[in-house]
C-alpha positions as YAML, in Angstrom:
chain: A
units: angstrom
residues:
- id: 1
  name: UNK
  ca: [0.03, 0.00, -0.01]
- id: 2
  name: UNK
  ca: [1.46, 3.41, -1.03]
- id: 3
  name: UNK
  ca: [1.81, 5.83, 1.78]
- id: 4
  name: UNK
  ca: [1.04, 9.50, 1.29]
- id: 5
  name: UNK
  ca: [2.42, 11.54, 4.14]
- id: 6
  name: UNK
  ca: [1.63, 15.04, 5.21]
- id: 7
  name: UNK
  ca: [4.81, 17.13, 5.99]
- id: 8
  name: UNK
  ca: [3.40, 20.51, 5.19]
- id: 9
  name: UNK
  ca: [3.83, 21.76, 8.73]
- id: 10
  name: UNK
  ca: [7.12, 23.66, 9.37]
- id: 11
  name: UNK
  ca: [7.57, 21.80, 12.58]
- id: 12
  name: UNK
  ca: [7.93, 18.46, 10.79]
- id: 13
  name: UNK
  ca: [11.18, 17.56, 9.27]
- id: 14
  name: UNK
  ca: [11.83, 14.65, 6.78]
- id: 15
  name: UNK
  ca: [13.14, 11.41, 8.36]
- id: 16
  name: UNK
  ca: [15.98, 11.23, 5.80]
- id: 17
  name: UNK
  ca: [18.34, 13.54, 3.90]
- id: 18
  name: UNK
  ca: [17.11, 14.86, 0.49]
- id: 19
  name: UNK
  ca: [20.28, 13.99, -1.42]
- id: 20
  name: UNK
  ca: [19.84, 10.27, -0.92]
- id: 21
  name: UNK
  ca: [19.93, 8.60, -4.35]
- id: 22
  name: UNK
  ca: [16.88, 6.45, -3.53]
- id: 23
  name: UNK
  ca: [14.65, 9.54, -3.36]
- id: 24
  name: UNK
  ca: [13.20, 11.74, -6.13]
- id: 25
  name: UNK
  ca: [12.71, 15.38, -5.07]
- id: 26
  name: UNK
  ca: [10.30, 17.58, -7.03]
- id: 27
  name: UNK
  ca: [11.10, 21.29, -6.89]
- id: 28
  name: UNK
  ca: [9.84, 24.64, -8.29]
- id: 29
  name: UNK
  ca: [11.13, 25.62, -11.74]
- id: 30
  name: UNK
  ca: [12.61, 28.79, -10.26]
- id: 31
  name: UNK
  ca: [14.64, 26.80, -7.70]
- id: 32
  name: UNK
  ca: [18.25, 25.84, -8.54]
- id: 33
  name: UNK
  ca: [18.98, 22.12, -8.76]
- id: 34
  name: UNK
  ca: [21.55, 21.12, -6.23]
- id: 35
  name: UNK
  ca: [21.44, 17.31, -6.43]
- id: 36
  name: UNK
  ca: [21.02, 14.86, -9.29]
- id: 37
  name: UNK
  ca: [17.80, 13.49, -7.80]
- id: 38
  name: UNK
  ca: [16.00, 16.86, -8.14]
- id: 39
  name: UNK
  ca: [13.43, 17.33, -10.88]
- id: 40
  name: UNK
  ca: [11.25, 20.26, -11.82]
- id: 41
  name: UNK
  ca: [7.51, 19.66, -11.76]
- id: 42
  name: UNK
  ca: [6.36, 18.39, -15.19]
- id: 43
  name: UNK
  ca: [9.91, 17.43, -16.30]
- id: 44
  name: UNK
  ca: [10.71, 13.87, -17.53]
- id: 45
  name: UNK
  ca: [11.81, 11.78, -14.52]
- id: 46
  name: UNK
  ca: [14.52, 9.32, -15.49]
- id: 47
  name: UNK
  ca: [14.77, 7.32, -12.18]
- id: 48
  name: UNK
  ca: [12.31, 5.30, -10.18]
- id: 49
  name: UNK
  ca: [12.62, 5.26, -6.39]
- id: 50
  name: UNK
  ca: [10.94, 4.24, -3.24]
- id: 51
  name: UNK
  ca: [10.48, 7.64, -1.89]
- id: 52
  name: UNK
  ca: [9.23, 10.87, -3.53]
- id: 53
  name: UNK
  ca: [9.29, 14.32, -1.92]
- id: 54
  name: UNK
  ca: [7.06, 17.18, -3.16]
- id: 55
  name: UNK
  ca: [9.52, 19.72, -1.77]
- id: 56
  name: UNK
  ca: [8.10, 23.00, -3.28]
- id: 57
  name: UNK
  ca: [4.71, 24.17, -4.20]
- id: 58
  name: UNK
  ca: [4.19, 23.48, -7.98]
- id: 59
  name: UNK
  ca: [3.27, 26.21, -10.42]
- id: 60
  name: UNK
  ca: [0.22, 24.42, -11.63]
- id: 61
  name: UNK
  ca: [-1.81, 21.28, -10.90]
- id: 62
  name: UNK
  ca: [-1.11, 20.12, -14.46]
- id: 63
  name: UNK
  ca: [2.62, 20.06, -13.87]
- id: 64
  name: UNK
  ca: [2.09, 18.09, -10.62]
- id: 65
  name: UNK
  ca: [-0.22, 15.65, -12.36]
- id: 66
  name: UNK
  ca: [2.39, 15.15, -15.15]
- id: 67
  name: UNK
  ca: [5.10, 14.27, -12.60]
- id: 68
  name: UNK
  ca: [2.81, 11.95, -10.55]
- id: 69
  name: UNK
  ca: [1.94, 10.00, -13.66]
- id: 70
  name: UNK
  ca: [5.61, 9.10, -14.23]
- id: 71
  name: UNK
  ca: [6.30, 7.84, -10.71]
- id: 72
  name: UNK
  ca: [6.11, 4.57, -8.92]
- id: 73
  name: UNK
  ca: [6.80, 4.92, -5.19]
- id: 74
  name: UNK
  ca: [6.01, 3.38, -1.79]
- id: 75
  name: UNK
  ca: [6.08, 6.64, 0.06]
- id: 76
  name: UNK
  ca: [5.18, 10.16, -0.97]
- id: 77
  name: UNK
  ca: [6.20, 13.05, 1.36]
- id: 78
  name: UNK
  ca: [4.16, 16.26, 0.87]
- id: 79
  name: UNK
  ca: [6.23, 19.23, 2.04]
- id: 80
  name: UNK
  ca: [5.24, 22.10, -0.37]
- id: 81
  name: UNK
  ca: [7.53, 24.88, 0.70]
- id: 82
  name: UNK
  ca: [6.68, 28.47, -0.56]
- id: 83
  name: UNK
  ca: [7.59, 31.97, 0.37]
- id: 84
  name: UNK
  ca: [4.17, 33.28, 1.04]
- id: 85
  name: UNK
  ca: [0.57, 32.44, 0.37]
- id: 86
  name: UNK
  ca: [-1.50, 34.72, -1.76]
- id: 87
  name: UNK
  ca: [-4.74, 32.70, -1.40]
- id: 88
  name: UNK
  ca: [-6.27, 35.02, 1.20]
- id: 89
  name: UNK
  ca: [-5.27, 38.18, -0.73]
- id: 90
  name: UNK
  ca: [-7.22, 36.82, -3.68]
- id: 91
  name: UNK
  ca: [-7.57, 38.68, -6.94]
- id: 92
  name: UNK
  ca: [-9.08, 42.12, -7.19]
- id: 93
  name: UNK
  ca: [-12.40, 42.27, -8.97]
- id: 94
  name: UNK
  ca: [-12.86, 44.07, -12.32]
- id: 95
  name: UNK
  ca: [-14.31, 47.08, -10.64]
- id: 96
  name: UNK
  ca: [-11.08, 47.60, -8.66]
- id: 97
  name: UNK
  ca: [-9.05, 47.25, -11.83]
- id: 98
  name: UNK
  ca: [-11.22, 49.79, -13.57]
- id: 99
  name: UNK
  ca: [-10.86, 52.24, -10.71]
- id: 100
  name: UNK
  ca: [-7.15, 51.87, -10.70]
- id: 101
  name: UNK
  ca: [-6.85, 52.40, -14.46]
- id: 102
  name: UNK
  ca: [-9.12, 55.46, -14.22]
- id: 103
  name: UNK
  ca: [-6.90, 56.93, -11.55]
- id: 104
  name: UNK
  ca: [-3.76, 56.31, -13.63]
- id: 105
  name: UNK
  ca: [-5.52, 57.91, -16.68]
- id: 106
  name: UNK
  ca: [-6.46, 60.96, -14.62]
- id: 107
  name: UNK
  ca: [-2.79, 61.52, -13.64]
- id: 108
  name: UNK
  ca: [-1.26, 60.34, -16.93]
- id: 109
  name: UNK
  ca: [2.00, 59.95, -15.05]
- id: 110
  name: UNK
  ca: [2.22, 58.33, -11.52]
- id: 111
  name: UNK
  ca: [5.33, 58.05, -9.36]
- id: 112
  name: UNK
  ca: [4.70, 54.80, -7.57]
- id: 113
  name: UNK
  ca: [7.40, 55.47, -4.98]
- id: 114
  name: UNK
  ca: [5.73, 58.70, -3.85]
- id: 115
  name: UNK
  ca: [2.07, 58.16, -4.65]
- id: 116
  name: UNK
  ca: [1.66, 54.32, -4.33]
- id: 117
  name: UNK
  ca: [0.33, 54.42, -0.79]
- id: 118
  name: UNK
  ca: [-2.20, 57.12, -1.74]
- id: 119
  name: UNK
  ca: [-3.39, 55.03, -4.64]
- id: 120
  name: UNK
  ca: [-3.64, 51.93, -2.25]
- id: 121
  name: UNK
  ca: [-5.83, 54.01, 0.10]
- id: 122
  name: UNK
  ca: [-8.00, 55.23, -2.79]
- id: 123
  name: UNK
  ca: [-8.47, 51.69, -4.01]
- id: 124
  name: UNK
  ca: [-8.64, 50.13, -0.48]
- id: 125
  name: UNK
  ca: [-6.01, 47.59, -1.45]
- id: 126
  name: UNK
  ca: [-2.66, 46.28, 0.00]
- id: 127
  name: UNK
  ca: [0.55, 47.39, -1.68]
- id: 128
  name: UNK
  ca: [1.13, 43.82, -2.94]
- id: 129
  name: UNK
  ca: [-2.27, 43.97, -4.58]
- id: 130
  name: UNK
  ca: [-1.52, 47.23, -6.24]
- id: 131
  name: UNK
  ca: [1.88, 45.83, -7.54]
- id: 132
  name: UNK
  ca: [0.09, 42.87, -9.08]
- id: 133
  name: UNK
  ca: [-2.53, 45.13, -10.78]
- id: 134
  name: UNK
  ca: [0.29, 47.33, -12.25]
- id: 135
  name: UNK
  ca: [2.08, 44.18, -13.52]
- id: 136
  name: UNK
  ca: [-1.13, 43.17, -15.24]
- id: 137
  name: UNK
  ca: [-1.43, 46.65, -16.88]
- id: 138
  name: UNK
  ca: [2.24, 46.46, -17.86]
- id: 139
  name: UNK
  ca: [1.70, 43.04, -19.28]
- id: 140
  name: UNK
  ca: [-1.25, 44.25, -21.38]
- id: 141
  name: UNK
  ca: [0.77, 47.30, -22.40]
- id: 142
  name: UNK
  ca: [-1.93, 49.59, -20.98]
- id: 143
  name: UNK
  ca: [0.86, 51.46, -19.24]
- id: 144
  name: UNK
  ca: [4.70, 51.69, -19.43]
- id: 145
  name: UNK
  ca: [7.12, 51.99, -16.60]
- id: 146
  name: UNK
  ca: [10.39, 53.90, -16.60]
- id: 147
  name: UNK
  ca: [12.43, 55.16, -13.73]
- id: 148
  name: UNK
  ca: [9.64, 54.42, -11.20]
- id: 149
  name: UNK
  ca: [7.13, 56.37, -13.39]
- id: 150
  name: UNK
  ca: [4.00, 54.67, -14.60]
- id: 151
  name: UNK
  ca: [2.73, 56.31, -17.84]
- id: 152
  name: UNK
  ca: [-0.47, 55.68, -19.71]
- id: 153
  name: UNK
  ca: [-0.18, 54.14, -23.14]
- id: 154
  name: UNK
  ca: [-2.24, 56.52, -25.30]
- id: 155
  name: UNK
  ca: [-3.24, 53.90, -27.83]
- id: 156
  name: UNK
  ca: [-3.56, 50.60, -26.01]
- id: 157
  name: UNK
  ca: [-4.92, 47.43, -27.75]
- id: 158
  name: UNK
  ca: [-8.37, 46.42, -26.47]
- id: 159
  name: UNK
  ca: [-7.60, 43.40, -24.37]
- id: 160
  name: UNK
  ca: [-9.43, 41.92, -21.37]
- id: 161
  name: UNK
  ca: [-7.76, 41.88, -17.97]
- id: 162
  name: UNK
  ca: [-8.07, 38.07, -17.72]
- id: 163
  name: UNK
  ca: [-6.11, 37.65, -20.96]
- id: 164
  name: UNK
  ca: [-2.95, 38.75, -19.16]
- id: 165
  name: UNK
  ca: [-0.44, 36.07, -18.51]
- id: 166
  name: UNK
  ca: [0.36, 37.64, -15.15]
- id: 167
  name: UNK
  ca: [-3.41, 37.48, -14.26]
- id: 168
  name: UNK
  ca: [-3.67, 33.83, -15.36]
- id: 169
  name: UNK
  ca: [-0.53, 32.80, -13.40]
- id: 170
  name: UNK
  ca: [-1.97, 34.29, -10.18]
- id: 171
  name: UNK
  ca: [-5.27, 32.48, -10.77]
- id: 172
  name: UNK
  ca: [-3.24, 29.21, -11.33]
- id: 173
  name: UNK
  ca: [-1.30, 29.89, -8.11]
- id: 174
  name: UNK
  ca: [-4.51, 30.39, -6.13]
- id: 175
  name: UNK
  ca: [-5.89, 27.20, -7.49]
- id: 176
  name: UNK
  ca: [-2.76, 25.26, -6.49]
- id: 177
  name: UNK
  ca: [-2.79, 26.83, -2.98]
- id: 178
  name: UNK
  ca: [-6.52, 26.08, -2.60]
- id: 179
  name: UNK
  ca: [-6.03, 22.44, -3.54]
- id: 180
  name: UNK
  ca: [-2.77, 21.67, -1.94]
- id: 181
  name: UNK
  ca: [-2.48, 23.91, 1.08]
- id: 182
  name: UNK
  ca: [-5.96, 24.63, 2.28]
- id: 183
  name: UNK
  ca: [-7.84, 21.46, 1.42]
- id: 184
  name: UNK
  ca: [-8.41, 18.57, 3.82]
- id: 185
  name: UNK
  ca: [-5.55, 16.13, 3.59]
- id: 186
  name: UNK
  ca: [-7.90, 13.21, 2.70]
- id: 187
  name: UNK
  ca: [-9.09, 15.18, -0.31]
- id: 188
  name: UNK
  ca: [-5.37, 15.78, -1.43]
- id: 189
  name: UNK
  ca: [-4.66, 12.11, -0.94]
- id: 190
  name: UNK
  ca: [-7.63, 11.07, -3.08]
- id: 191
  name: UNK
  ca: [-6.64, 13.52, -5.86]
- id: 192
  name: UNK
  ca: [-3.05, 12.23, -5.93]
- id: 193
  name: UNK
  ca: [-4.21, 8.58, -6.03]
- id: 194
  name: UNK
  ca: [-6.48, 9.50, -8.99]
- id: 195
  name: UNK
  ca: [-3.42, 10.83, -10.87]
- id: 196
  name: UNK
  ca: [-1.15, 7.85, -10.42]
- id: 197
  name: UNK
  ca: [-0.93, 5.67, -13.53]
...
């Protein structure tokens, strides 16, 4: 019987060292590989081992599923390290995006260093949320940024907010957090079992 073990708590440490050859460790694509047994989620896995560690939070459920389908193991350790959770910050609704864009248009040129906090108050959002919204606007080329100044693009293409890659990645990240960090462990176990070939 395969064991799926919950090591998501910071207080729990793995009962072995990660660089052991008999272990496959799955890591986030932005992490550096330190050992030969480390693989990015979604990447082809060339070795089969007894133990598998999901060390970092994956970028998407699809990548995780892809990895799980390649593995045979007797024990799976779920650690899911991540810097911070965005799940409870959520995604601003379209009205907040519109209000933000309108405020930027009114000023034409905004110094984020000096006026960022005022804009946050005006929109009732946290600085991180404002940063995210500005990244979406930059991605869609609604604005440009140079030397800390956000300027309105006078002739932007008509594109929807949710067509932005930045926006989609955040949605993906929230989905991953919801399913892997905030769901009951029995649900996570069932999902993982359903992915194993």
